[in-house]
C-alpha positions in Angstrom: -6.0 17.3 -31.2 -6.7 13.5 -31.8 -3.2 12.9 -32.6 -2.2 14.6 -29.3 -4.6 12.8 -27.2 -3.3 9.6 -28.6 0.3 10.3 -27.7 -0.6 11.5 -24.3 -2.6 8.3 -23.5 0.7 6.3 -24.8 2.8 8.5 -22.5 0.5 7.6 -19.6 0.4 3.8 -20.5 4.3 3.2 -21.4 5.8 5.9 -19.5 4.0 6.5 -16.4 2.4 3.0 -16.0 -1.0 4.4 -15.4 -4.0 1.8 -14.7 -6.3 0.9 -17.7 -9.2 2.2 -16.0 -7.6 5.6 -15.6 -6.7 5.4 -19.2 -10.3 4.8 -20.5 -11.5 7.6 -18.1 -9.1 9.9 -19.6 -9.9 9.2 -22.9 -13.7 9.5 -22.5 -13.1 12.7 -20.6 -10.9 14.5 -23.1 -13.3 13.4 -26.0 -16.1 14.8 -24.2 -14.1 17.9 -24.0 -13.6 18.2 -27.6 -17.3 17.5 -28.1 -18.2 20.4 -26.1 -15.6 22.6 -27.6 -16.6 22.0 -31.4 -20.4 22.0 -30.8 -21.1 24.1 -27.9 -18.3 26.7 -27.3 -16.0 27.3 -30.2 -18.6 26.2 -32.6 -15.9 25.2 -35.1 -15.5 21.7 -36.8 -13.4 19.0 -35.4 -10.9 19.3 -38.1 -10.4 23.0 -37.1 -9.9 22.7 -33.4 -6.7 23.9 -32.2 -5.7 23.3 -28.4 -3.7 26.7 -28.5 -7.4 28.1 -28.8 -8.4 26.8 -25.3 -8.0 29.0 -22.3 -9.0 29.0 -18.8 -12.7 30.6 -19.7 -13.4 27.5 -22.2 -12.4 25.1 -19.2 -14.6 26.9 -16.8 -17.5 26.9 -19.5 -16.9 23.0 -19.5 -17.1 22.6 -16.0 -20.4 24.6 -16.2 -21.6 22.5 -18.9 -21.0 19.2 -16.8 -22.9 20.9 -13.9 -26.0 21.6 -15.9 -25.9 17.7 -17.0 -26.0 17.1 -13.5 -22.8 15.4 -13.0 -21.6 14.6 -9.7 -18.7 16.7 -8.4 -16.3 14.1 -8.2 -16.7 13.0 -11.7 -16.3 16.7 -12.6 -13.1 16.8 -10.6 -11.7 13.9 -12.7 -12.6 15.5 -15.7 -10.5 18.7 -14.6 -7.8 16.3 -13.5 -7.6 14.8 -17.1 -7.4 18.2 -19.1 -4.7 19.4 -16.5 -2.4 16.3 -17.1 -3.2 16.5 -20.8 -1.9 20.2 -20.9 0.8 19.6 -18.5 1.9 16.9 -21.0 1.5 19.3 -23.8 3.8 21.7 -22.0 6.3 18.9 -21.7 6.3 18.4 -25.4 6.6 22.4 -26.3 3.3 22.3 -27.8 1.7 25.2 -25.7 3.4 27.8 -23.4 0.8 27.4 -20.3 -1.6 25.0 -18.7 -5.2 26.8 -19.0 -6.7 24.3 -16.5 -3.9 25.1 -13.8 -6.1 28.3 -12.4 -9.4 26.6 -12.8 -10.4 25.7 -9.2 -11.6 22.2 -8.5 -15.2 21.4 -7.7 -15.5 20.6 -4.1 -16.6 17.1 -3.4 -19.9 16.1 -1.8 -19.0 14.4 1.5 -20.9 11.1 1.6 -20.8 8.4 4.3 -19.9 5.2 2.6 -22.4 2.2 2.6 -21.4 -0.3 5.1 -22.6 -3.6 5.6 -22.8 -5.3 9.5 -21.0 -8.5 9.7 -24.1 -10.6 9.7 -25.2 -9.1 6.3 -21.7 -9.6 4.7 -22.1 -13.5 6.1 -25.3 -13.5 4.6 -24.1 -12.4 1.2 -21.2 -14.5 1.0 -23.6 -17.5 1.4 -25.8 -17.0 -1.5 -23.7 -18.5 -4.4 -24.6 -22.3 -5.1 -21.3 -24.2 -4.0 -22.8 -27.4 -5.7 -21.1 -26.2 -9.1 -17.8 -24.8 -9.9 -19.0 -21.4 -10.8 -20.8 -21.3 -7.6 -17.5 -22.1 -5.7 -15.5 -19.6 -7.6 -18.1 -16.7 -6.7 -18.0 -17.7 -3.3 -14.4 -17.6 -3.1 -14.2 -14.2 -4.7 -16.8 -12.9 -2.5 -14.8 -13.9 0.5 -11.6 -12.4 -0.9 -13.2 -8.9 -1.5 -14.1 -8.9 2.4 -11.1 -10.7 3.7 -8.5 -8.4 2.2 -10.6 -5.1 1.3 -9.5 -5.3 -2.3 -10.9 -3.1 -5.2 -12.7 -4.9 -7.9 -9.8 -4.2 -10.2 -7.5 -5.4 -8.0 -9.4 -8.7 -7.5 -9.7 -9.7 -11.2 -6.0 -8.9 -11.6 -4.9 -11.6 -9.2 -3.1 -14.4 -10.8 -2.6 -18.2 -9.1 1.1 -17.3 -8.6 0.2 -14.4 -6.7 -1.4 -16.3 -3.7 0.5 -18.0 -1.0 -2.2 -20.1 0.8 -0.2 -21.5 3.3 1.0 -17.9 4.5 -2.5 -16.7 3.6 -1.1 -13.9 1.8 -2.0 -12.3 -1.5 0.0 -9.9 -3.9 -2.4 -7.4 -5.7 -1.7 -4.6 -7.9 -3.3 -1.3 -7.0 -3.7 2.2 -8.7 -0.8 3.0 -10.7 0.4 -0.6 -10.6 1.7 -0.5 -7.0 1.9 -3.9 -5.6 1.3 -4.7 -2.1 0.9 -8.0 -0.1 -2.3 -8.3 1.7 -3.4 -11.0 4.2 -6.6 -13.0 4.2 -8.4 -15.4 6.5 -9.0 -19.1 7.1 -12.5 -19.1 5.5 -11.2 -17.1 2.1 -8.2 -19.9 2.3 -10.6 -22.7 2.3 -13.1 -21.2 -0.3 -10.1 -20.6 -2.6 -8.7 -24.0 -2.3 -12.3 -25.4 -2.9 -12.4 -23.1 -6.3 -8.9 -24.1 -7.4 -9.9 -28.0 -7.2 -12.5 -27.4 -9.8 -11.2 -24.6 -11.8 -9.5 -26.8 -14.4 -12.6 -28.4 -15.1 -14.4 -25.4 -16.7 -12.6 -25.7 -20.0 -9.7 -27.8 -21.5 -6.3 -26.7 -21.6 -6.7 -23.5 -19.3 -3.6 -21.7 -19.9 -5.2 -18.2 -18.1 -3.1 -17.4 -15.1 -5.9 -15.5 -13.4 -7.1 -16.9 -10.2 -10.6 -16.2 -11.2 -11.6 -17.3 -14.7 -15.2 -17.4 -16.6 -16.9 -20.7 -17.8 -14.5 -20.3 -21.0 -11.4 -20.4 -18.9 -10.7 -16.6 -19.6 -9.8 -14.1 -16.9 -13.2 -12.7 -15.4 -13.9 -9.0 -16.0 -14.9 -6.4 -13.4 -18.1 -6.3 -15.4 -18.9 -9.8 -15.0 -18.1 -9.5 -11.3 -20.4 -6.4 -10.7 -23.0 -8.2 -12.5 -22.9 -11.5 -10.3 -22.6 -9.2 -7.1 -25.7 -7.4 -7.8 -27.6 -10.8 -8.3 -26.3 -12.1 -4.9 -27.3 -8.8 -3.2 -30.9 -9.1 -4.6 -31.0 -13.0 -3.5 -29.8 -11.9 0.0 -32.3 -8.9 0.1 -29.8 -6.3 1.1 -30.4 -2.7 0.9 -30.1 -0.9 -2.6 -26.6 0.8 -3.1 -24.4 -2.2 -2.1 -21.6 -2.8 -4.6 -18.5 -4.6 -4.4 -16.5 -1.5 -3.2 -19.2 -1.8 -0.2 -17.0 -5.0 0.7 -14.0 -2.6 0.9 -15.9 0.1 3.0 -16.9 -2.7 5.3 -13.5 -4.5 5.7 -12.0 -1.0 6.7 -14.8 -0.1 9.0 -15.1 -3.3 10.8 -11.4 -3.5 11.4 -11.2 0.2 13.0 -14.2 -0.6 15.1 -12.5 -3.8 16.4 -9.3 -1.7 17.5 -7.2 -1.9 14.4 -4.8 0.9 13.8 -5.7 3.5 11.1 -2.0 3.4 9.9 -2.3 -0.5 9.4 -5.8 -0.2 7.7 -4.2 2.5 5.4 -1.4 0.0 4.3 -4.0 -2.8 3.8 -6.2 -0.7 1.4 -3.1 0.8 -0.4 -4.1 4.2 0.2 -1.0 6.9 0.0 -2.8 9.3 1.8 -4.3 8.8 5.4 -7.2 11.3 4.8 -8.1 8.9 2.1 -8.3 6.1 4.6 -10.4 8.1 7.0 -13.2 8.6 4.3 -13.8 4.7 4.3 -14.0 4.8 8.1 -16.9 5.8 10.6 -18.7 5.2 13.4 -22.2 3.8 13.1 -25.2 5.5 14.6 -25.3 2.8 17.4 -21.8 3.3 18.3 -21.9 6.9 18.7 -24.9 6.6 21.0 -23.0 4.1 23.1 -19.8 6.5 23.3 -22.4 9.3 24.4 -24.0 7.4 27.1 -20.4 6.2 28.3 -18.8 9.3 28.3 -21.4 12.1 28.9 -22.2 13.2 32.5 -25.8 14.0 31.5 -26.3 10.9 29.4 
């Protein structure tokens, strides 16, 4: 199956224009499936594995295997999605007659309220970088942009200098599936970006990298580096556990909704295809629920 998986990933990359993160996830998921089938289910060597041997019972057994490993239901659902897409591709190529994963039910996802910071905590977090040096100015700028525009971390690191229109306070970002959208940002983010751009060229000689945010070597900063830096500033601010770069996105959406923004508008800003996805990012805080109850209930 190794060649078929490679061809499938090439198809996703060059014909479907799927994001790099999705490609990596699907590759890992399919390799995990192969490992299970070879070692635990079919008890065949890798050289003997034939995808025509895989039926819906094998897929169900694999999902049960993931459940025994305590894998989150959302992750198990992604594994199943990868398998479905893979066999759909094999059907398209005429290599199999049916998709064994089609009849397998998707694991129901746990419903969790997203972690959201209060505006004061967001401000405290953004103040943590040491702005007396270039890298501190960079970190302050990307924290401002994360919150000001509600970006995914992959969208943040993908921004090029030419994507930013400072006077109009707009940035072009590439979301999932390389879909582009224009997102506004505020005056504080603008000021931070200008301060960063003023020192960006001093990090390394002859920086040719088009990325807005670069590392000390003048190369595009990675999502891993952003997460590491973000975690450092969360610890400095003594914020609660569970705060991540995506928390800024949750906070962005929730703060807009709490201030009266239209849910459809927030959907466009976040780049969600479905409104139901946007609703998962937004919720009322406990104190707001109490306020609504006291204001509206006759026995409050």
